[in-house]
N, C-alpha and C positions, 0 to 999 in steps of 0.2 A: 800189140801197140807199144808194149814196153821195149821191145827190140828197136823200134823206130825212135822212141824217146831216148834210149841209150845211145843210138847212133848219132842223133842230132845234139844230144847233150844240152848244155846251157845256152847254146846259140839260138834256139828258138825263143827263149825268154829274152835274150839280148836283142833280138830283132823287134820284139814287141816293145821293149823299153826304148829302143832307138826311135821307133815309130811314135811312141807317146811323147818323146822329147821334141820331135819335129812338129807335132801338133801344138805343143806349148809355145815353141819359138814362132810358129805361124800366128798363133793368137797374139803374141806380143807385138809382132809387126802390124797385125790388123788393128791393134788398139793403140798405136803410136800417138794418136791425137786424142785419146780419151782421157779427160781429166781424172786424176787420182788413180789411174790404172797402175798396178804394180807388176813389173816384169817378173815372170817366173821361169824356172828352169828345172831340170832334173840333174842331180849329181849321179851320173851313170855309174861311177865306181861304187858309190854307197848303195845304190839299188842292187847292183849285181852281187855285192858282198852280202847283202841281206838275203838275196835269192839263194846263194850258195850255202849260207849258214843255216837256213831254215827250210828243210824239204817240205813241200806242200802235201797236204792230205786231201786228195780228191779222187773221185771215181775215174776221171779221165784227165788227160793232161791239159785240156782246154777249159776245164772247170775251175774257176777261182771263187773264193769267198771275197766279199768286199774289202776286208782288211788286208787281203793277200795280193791285191792287184800290183803288178810291177809298177814301181814309181812312187807309191804312197810315202815310203820312208825317205825318198830322195828329193822330194819337192822342196825347192828353195826360192826365196824372193831375192832378186838381184839388187845389189846396192849400186846405184849409178855413179859414174865418174863425175858427171856434172849434174847439178840439181836443176829441176825445172820449176817454173813459177806455178804451174797447175798441179804439181804433185805427181805427175806421171814419171815413172822411172825407166821407160823404154828409151834406149839409145839405138837409133836405127842402124848405125854402123856396126855396133856390137852385135845386134840381133842378126843382121845379114851375114856377118862373118861367122857367127855361131851356127846359123842355119846352113851355110855352105859346108862347114866342116861336119855337122851332124848328118847332112845328106850324103856326104862321101862315106862316112862311117856306116850308115844304113846300107848303102850300096855294097860296101865291102862285106858286111855281114850277110847280106842277101846272096851275094856271089858265092861265099863260102858254103852256105846252106845248099844252094843249087848244085854245087859240085859234089857235096856229100850225098844228096839225093840221087844225082847221076851215077855215082859210084855204087850206091845200093841197088839201083836198077840194073846196072851192068852185072853185078854179082848175082842178082836173082835170075837174070836171063842166061847167065853162064858165059858172058862175053869175055 
């Protein structure tokens, strides 16, 4: 399993973090009309910097301790450009734009991982 982890590198964690960011952005969009809801996001660069600087101690690569989950250190509350009367900080145009970009980033990371796995399969089969 270490061979697979070495082959995929940080990209597996990047995909998990991108997925978590998409979930947060979707929650923001879903709560656009909820009074006092605070828009949240992940600082992807900060999360990944933390992932790279602190190797995890686990028996398997998919086992995390609660404090080590990707995204905990990068969670931020967004400051709105325009204030709302009900205290909600979600700005739909910002959220939709961020969601579109985050979705494209997720797809790019997923495509990269798929190509790595395909290359590993070819190497194992001797193609």
